[in-house]
C-alpha positions as CSV (number, residue, x, y, z in Angstrom):
1,M,-27.7,0.5,-19.7
2,S,-29.6,-0.8,-22.9
3,D,-31.5,-3.3,-20.9
4,I,-32.8,-0.7,-18.5
5,L,-34.0,1.6,-21.3
6,R,-35.7,-1.4,-23.0
7,E,-37.4,-2.5,-19.9
8,V,-38.8,1.0,-19.3
9,D,-39.9,1.2,-22.9
10,E,-41.8,-1.9,-22.6
11,M,-43.4,-0.8,-19.4
12,M,-44.5,2.4,-21.3
13,R,-46.1,0.6,-24.1
14,A,-47.9,-1.8,-21.9
15,D,-51.5,-1.0,-21.3
16,R,-51.4,-2.1,-17.7
17,M,-48.7,0.4,-17.0
18,N,-50.3,3.4,-18.6
19,S,-51.7,4.8,-15.2
20,L,-48.1,4.3,-13.6
21,W,-46.6,6.4,-16.5
22,Q,-49.2,9.0,-16.3
23,Q,-48.3,9.4,-12.5
24,H,-44.5,8.8,-12.5
25,G,-43.3,9.4,-16.0
26,K,-41.2,12.2,-15.1
27,T,-39.6,10.5,-12.1
28,I,-38.7,7.5,-14.5
29,L,-37.2,9.8,-17.0
30,L,-35.2,11.6,-14.3
31,S,-33.9,8.3,-13.1
32,I,-32.8,7.2,-16.5
33,G,-31.1,10.5,-17.0
34,A,-29.3,10.2,-13.6
35,I,-28.0,6.7,-14.5
36,I,-26.7,7.8,-17.8
37,L,-25.1,11.0,-16.5
38,G,-23.5,8.9,-13.7
39,T,-22.1,6.3,-16.2
40,A,-20.7,9.1,-18.3
41,L,-19.0,11.0,-15.2
42,N,-17.5,7.6,-14.2
43,S,-16.1,7.0,-17.6
44,G,-14.7,10.6,-17.7
45,W,-13.2,10.3,-14.3
46,M,-11.6,6.9,-15.2
47,A,-10.1,8.4,-18.3
48,Y,-8.8,11.4,-16.3
49,K,-7.2,9.1,-13.7
50,S,-5.6,7.2,-16.6
51,H,-4.1,10.3,-18.1
52,Q,-2.9,11.5,-14.8
53,A,-1.2,8.2,-14.1
54,Q,0.6,8.5,-17.4
55,I,1.8,12.0,-16.7
56,Q,3.0,11.0,-13.5
57,T,4.8,7.8,-14.7
58,T,6.7,9.8,-17.4
59,A,7.7,12.3,-14.7
60,I,9.1,9.7,-12.6
61,I,11.0,8.0,-15.5
62,D,12.5,11.3,-16.5
63,A,13.7,11.9,-13.0
64,M,15.3,8.6,-12.8
65,K,17.2,9.4,-16.1
66,S,18.5,12.7,-14.6
67,D,22.1,13.3,-13.5
68,N,20.9,13.2,-9.8
69,P,17.9,11.1,-9.7
70,V,17.5,10.9,-6.0
71,S,17.2,14.6,-5.7
72,S,15.0,14.8,-8.8
73,L,12.6,12.3,-7.5
74,K,12.7,13.9,-4.1
75,D,11.6,17.1,-5.8
76,L,8.7,15.3,-7.6
77,T,7.2,14.1,-4.3
78,A,6.4,17.7,-3.6
79,S,4.2,18.0,-6.8
80,L,2.9,14.5,-7.5
81,K,-0.3,13.1,-5.8
82,G,-1.5,9.7,-4.5
83,S,0.4,6.6,-5.6
84,G,2.6,8.7,-8.0
85,R,4.1,10.5,-5.1
86,A,4.6,7.2,-3.3
87,F,6.3,5.5,-6.2
88,A,8.6,8.4,-6.6
89,A,9.6,8.3,-2.9
90,L,10.1,4.6,-3.1
91,D,12.3,4.9,-6.2
92,A,14.2,7.6,-4.4
93,A,14.7,5.5,-1.3
94,S,15.8,2.5,-3.3
95,L,18.5,4.4,-5.2
96,A,19.5,6.0,-1.8
97,L,19.9,2.7,-0.3
98,D,22.0,1.4,-3.1
99,S,24.4,4.2,-2.6
100,K,24.2,3.4,1.2
101,N,22.8,6.8,1.9
102,Y,20.6,5.5,4.8
103,D,19.3,8.8,6.0
104,D,17.9,9.8,2.6
105,A,16.5,6.3,2.3
106,I,14.7,6.6,5.6
107,A,13.4,10.1,4.8
108,M,12.0,8.9,1.5
109,Y,10.4,5.8,3.0
110,T,8.8,8.1,5.6
111,I,7.2,10.2,2.9
112,A,5.7,7.1,1.2
113,Q,4.7,5.7,4.6
114,Q,2.8,8.8,5.7
115,D,0.9,9.6,2.4
116,K,-2.5,8.8,3.3
117,S,-3.6,9.3,-0.4
118,A,-1.2,6.5,-1.6
119,A,-2.4,2.8,-1.8
120,Q,-2.1,1.1,1.6
121,D,0.2,-1.6,0.1
122,L,2.8,1.0,-1.0
123,R,2.5,2.7,2.5
124,D,3.1,-0.9,4.0
125,I,6.2,-1.8,2.1
126,A,7.5,1.8,3.0
127,T,7.0,1.1,6.5
128,L,8.5,-2.2,6.3
129,Q,11.7,-1.1,4.5
130,K,12.1,1.9,6.8
131,V,12.0,-0.1,10.0
132,S,14.3,-2.7,8.4
133,I,17.0,0.0,7.5
134,M,16.7,1.7,11.1
135,L,17.1,-1.7,12.7
136,D,20.5,-2.2,10.7
137,H,21.9,1.1,10.5
138,S,20.3,3.4,13.2
139,E,22.1,2.6,16.5
140,D,19.9,5.1,18.4
141,A,16.6,3.5,17.3
142,K,14.7,2.1,20.1
143,A,12.8,-1.2,20.0
144,E,9.6,0.4,21.3
145,D,9.7,3.0,18.5
146,L,10.4,0.5,15.8
147,L,7.6,-1.8,17.0
148,A,5.2,1.2,17.1
149,E,6.0,1.8,13.5
150,L,5.1,-1.8,12.8
151,K,2.0,-2.0,14.9
152,P,-0.6,-0.9,12.2
153,L,0.9,-3.3,9.7
154,L,1.0,-6.2,12.1
155,A,-2.8,-5.5,13.0
156,N,-3.9,-5.5,9.4
157,T,-4.5,-9.2,8.5
158,K,-5.3,-8.4,5.0
159,S,-1.9,-6.8,4.3
160,A,0.3,-8.7,1.7
161,W,3.3,-7.6,4.0
162,R,2.0,-8.8,7.4
163,L,4.1,-11.9,7.4
164,R,7.4,-10.0,6.5
165,A,6.4,-7.6,9.2
166,L,6.3,-10.3,11.8
167,L,9.8,-11.4,10.7
168,V,11.1,-7.8,11.2
169,S,9.3,-7.5,14.5
170,A,11.1,-10.7,15.8
171,M,14.4,-9.4,14.8
172,V,13.7,-6.0,16.4
173,K,12.8,-7.7,19.6
174,A,15.8,-10.0,19.6
175,H,18.4,-7.5,18.5
176,K,17.2,-4.3,20.0
177,S,15.9,-5.3,23.5
178,K,17.1,-9.0,23.7
179,D,13.6,-10.1,24.0
180,Y,14.1,-13.5,22.6
181,Q,10.8,-15.1,23.9
182,G,8.9,-12.2,22.2
183,A,10.9,-12.9,19.1
184,L,10.2,-16.6,19.2
185,D,6.4,-15.9,19.7
186,D,6.4,-13.9,16.4
187,L,8.4,-16.6,14.7
188,A,5.9,-19.3,16.0
189,V,3.2,-17.5,14.3
190,L,5.0,-17.5,11.1
191,S,6.1,-21.2,11.3
192,A,2.6,-22.2,11.8
193,D,1.4,-20.4,8.5
194,Q,1.3,-22.7,5.8
195,T,1.4,-20.0,3.1
196,I,4.8,-18.6,3.7
197,P,7.3,-19.1,0.8
198,P,10.1,-21.8,1.3
199,S,12.7,-19.0,1.5
200,M,10.9,-17.3,4.4
201,A,10.5,-20.6,6.1
202,S,14.2,-21.3,6.0
203,Q,14.8,-17.9,7.5
204,V,12.2,-18.4,10.3
205,S,13.8,-22.0,11.2
206,A,17.3,-20.5,11.2
207,L,16.4,-17.6,13.6
208,Q,14.4,-19.9,15.8
209,D,17.6,-22.0,16.4
210,V,19.6,-18.9,17.0
211,Y,17.0,-17.2,19.5
212,Q,16.3,-20.4,21.3
213,S,19.9,-21.0,21.9
214,R,20.3,-17.5,23.2
215,L,17.3,-17.7,25.5
216,G,18.8,-20.6,27.3
217,K,22.0,-18.7,28.2
């Protein structure tokens, strides 16, 4: 900001710029004012966002300390906004999952998944967790429905959760529709990726052996 003001001041003092200043002085001043105002507004907005984040974080912590944290966090999702709502829903889902209350966990993950004001990474992990729970604990869940849930995540090559989604996709295909070839195709993409962690590589290798043996039967 000071560099811009200094440059304009030098331009104003320079004899060769006198005519330009006479013609466009007001425009220059208005431009400087707009820059200063924009910076001030941006700083104020960032301070406001930080304050709101602190308020939401405190509310989530208080809810988790309550006698019924899942219910308290669920209530919070109705009043919080953006990533705060998603975090409350994710925390509630995790606690419900610990208690083996799978229906509540799925419902809370759905809230985070569908919250368009939340960060995409939070929505992605909610989708992944929701599908994983439904795969393990919802007998009526259909393969095509679960794969439809995963489709946007699988299409997002920039998502931090895409590789894990491929693994879940393979398991959905194998265990819900006995599409072992489709599962192996997903696992082949994973096994060719040099960035997957060793633990995932071991899972991929083990599943490839299982699905390959079942494909041959």
